[in-house]
C-alpha positions as CSV (number, residue, x, y, z in Angstrom):
1,M,-22.2,6.1,-19.5
2,V,-20.0,4.9,-16.9
3,S,-18.3,7.9,-14.9
4,D,-14.0,8.0,-14.4
5,E,-14.9,7.0,-10.8
6,N,-16.5,4.2,-11.4
7,Q,-13.9,2.9,-13.6
8,F,-10.9,3.4,-11.4
9,P,-12.0,3.4,-7.9
10,A,-9.3,4.8,-5.4
11,I,-8.4,2.3,-3.0
12,D,-7.8,3.0,0.7
13,S,-5.1,1.7,3.0
14,K,-5.9,-1.4,5.5
15,T,-4.3,-0.8,9.0
16,S,-3.9,-3.7,11.5
17,K,-4.6,-1.9,14.8
18,G,-3.3,-5.4,16.6
19,W,-0.2,-5.5,15.1
20,T,0.8,-1.8,15.4
21,L,0.0,-2.4,18.9
22,A,1.9,-5.5,18.9
23,I,5.1,-3.3,17.5
24,K,4.6,-0.5,19.7
25,V,4.8,-2.3,22.9
26,F,8.0,-4.8,21.8
27,F,9.6,-1.2,20.9
28,S,8.6,0.3,24.4
29,I,9.5,-2.7,26.1
30,F,12.7,-2.0,24.2
31,A,13.3,1.3,25.0
32,V,13.2,0.7,28.7
33,L,14.9,-2.7,29.0
34,T,17.7,-1.4,27.5
35,P,19.0,1.8,29.8
36,L,18.1,-0.9,32.6
37,M,20.1,-3.8,31.3
38,M,23.3,-0.9,30.6
39,I,22.6,0.2,34.7
40,L,22.4,-3.4,35.7
41,M,25.9,-4.2,33.9
42,A,27.6,-1.4,35.2
43,W,26.8,-2.2,38.9
44,L,27.4,-6.0,38.8
45,T,30.5,-4.9,37.2
46,L,31.3,-2.4,40.2
47,A,30.7,-5.3,42.3
48,S,32.9,-7.4,41.2
49,K,36.0,-8.1,42.0
50,I,38.1,-7.1,38.8
51,K,41.0,-4.0,38.6
52,F,39.4,-0.6,39.3
53,E,40.9,1.0,35.4
54,I,38.3,-2.0,34.1
55,K,35.2,-1.3,36.2
56,F,35.8,2.9,35.2
57,L,35.9,2.2,31.7
58,I,32.5,0.1,32.2
59,A,31.0,2.6,33.9
60,V,31.9,5.3,31.4
61,L,30.6,3.0,28.4
62,A,27.9,2.4,30.0
63,I,27.4,6.1,30.9
64,F,27.6,6.8,27.0
65,V,25.2,4.4,26.0
66,I,22.9,5.2,28.1
67,G,23.3,8.8,27.5
68,L,23.3,8.1,23.4
69,F,20.5,5.9,23.7
70,V,18.3,8.3,25.4
71,W,19.2,11.0,22.8
72,L,18.2,9.0,20.0
73,L,14.9,8.1,22.0
74,R,14.2,11.8,22.6
75,V,15.6,12.6,18.5
76,Q,13.0,10.0,17.7
77,I,9.7,11.1,19.6
78,R,10.6,14.7,18.5
79,K,10.2,13.7,15.2
80,K,7.6,11.4,15.5
81,T,5.3,14.1,16.8
82,A,5.6,16.8,13.9
83,T,2.9,14.2,11.2
84,K,1.7,10.8,11.5
85,I,0.7,8.8,8.8
86,I,-2.3,7.1,9.1
87,R,-3.8,6.7,5.5
88,A,-2.7,6.3,2.0
89,T,-5.0,6.3,-1.1
90,V,-4.1,5.2,-4.5
91,D,-6.9,6.8,-6.8
92,K,-6.7,8.3,-10.4
93,T,-4.4,11.1,-9.5
94,G,-1.6,9.1,-7.6
95,I,-1.1,8.5,-4.2
96,H,-2.2,10.5,-1.5
97,Y,-0.8,10.5,2.2
98,Y,-2.8,11.7,5.0
99,S,-2.7,12.4,8.8
100,N,-6.2,12.5,10.4
101,K,-8.1,14.0,7.6
102,R,-5.0,16.2,6.5
103,L,-3.3,15.9,3.1
104,V,0.5,15.4,4.1
105,K,2.0,15.0,0.7
106,S,1.4,13.3,-2.6
107,V,3.1,11.4,-6.0
108,Q,0.9,12.2,-8.9
109,Y,0.9,10.6,-12.0
110,N,1.5,13.4,-14.2
111,Q,4.6,14.4,-11.6
112,L,6.6,11.5,-13.2
113,M,9.3,11.9,-15.3
114,P,11.4,10.0,-17.5
115,N,14.8,9.0,-17.0
116,P,16.9,11.9,-17.1
117,E,19.7,9.7,-18.9
118,N,18.1,8.2,-22.0
119,G,14.7,9.0,-22.0
120,K,12.8,6.0,-21.1
121,Y,11.9,3.7,-18.2
122,D,9.3,6.3,-16.2
123,V,8.4,3.4,-13.7
124,F,10.4,0.6,-13.4
125,I,11.8,-2.3,-11.2
126,P,15.9,-2.1,-11.1
127,L,17.1,-5.2,-12.5
128,D,20.4,-5.0,-10.3
129,Q,18.5,-5.4,-7.2
130,T,19.6,-9.0,-5.9
131,D,19.5,-8.6,-1.8
132,T,16.1,-6.6,-1.4
133,I,12.3,-7.2,-2.3
134,M,12.1,-5.6,-6.0
135,D,10.9,-2.4,-5.5
136,L,9.3,-0.3,-7.8
137,C,11.1,3.0,-9.0
138,F,10.1,5.8,-10.4
139,Y,11.7,9.5,-11.7
140,V,10.4,12.6,-9.9
141,F,11.4,16.3,-10.2
142,D,13.5,17.2,-6.3
143,D,12.4,20.8,-5.8
144,V,15.4,20.6,-3.4
145,V,18.3,19.3,-5.7
146,E,16.2,21.0,-8.6
147,K,16.8,17.8,-10.6
148,V,15.3,14.7,-11.7
149,V,16.1,11.7,-9.0
150,M,14.7,8.0,-8.9
151,K,12.2,7.3,-5.9
152,A,10.9,4.5,-4.9
153,F,7.3,3.6,-4.2
154,F,7.4,3.1,-1.0
155,I,4.2,3.4,1.2
156,E,4.7,5.7,4.2
157,G,3.0,5.4,7.4
158,D,3.2,5.2,11.5
159,V,0.8,2.4,11.5
160,V,0.9,-0.9,9.8
161,I,-0.7,-1.3,6.6
162,T,-1.8,-4.8,5.6
163,N,-3.0,-4.2,1.8
164,G,0.3,-2.7,0.4
165,N,0.8,-5.1,-2.4
166,S,-3.0,-4.3,-3.5
167,L,-1.9,-0.4,-3.1
168,K,1.0,-0.8,-5.1
169,K,-0.5,-3.0,-8.0
170,H,-3.6,-0.4,-7.8
171,F,-0.7,2.3,-8.7
172,I,0.8,0.5,-11.6
173,K,-3.0,-0.6,-12.9
174,E,-3.6,3.2,-13.5
175,L,-0.3,4.0,-14.8
176,L,-1.0,1.1,-17.8
177,C,-4.5,2.4,-17.8
178,S,-4.3,6.1,-18.1
179,D,-4.1,8.3,-21.5
180,P,-0.3,9.5,-21.9
181,T,-1.8,13.1,-23.5
């Protein structure tokens, strides 16, 4: 007899170290060049022969933008150091997100709920989506707001995942193959 593991094997996400590095380098260059360009713009404006009021306004604006940019960068760095999701796995129980070897969070099939308004459509693609890629949506109980809310199937990660569509297909495949009882 074939075991359940062989009938529905777990699929891990595949990451692209090259694309992840390229994106990190691009945004790092952007993070350095933006304040430098603002400083250069303010310096060139102060050295030009325009009215003092305009020079003062541009200098204040440059200081404000640089301060805002540095603040946003610090907030982003502080947020990223909390937990880094580096791997996602879809198995017979749901989708699981891992940080190194530790489980960060999961969306399990038994957590999926029907639409609270009409009791239908556990998992669906919204028909009113026109401008974006069609997202797979489902309903889960949110402990924070204490009600059933709609969530989109989004594969989270701090690295570039190259087999996201395969993970989504595998998630749907298990939904179709699982016994509702």
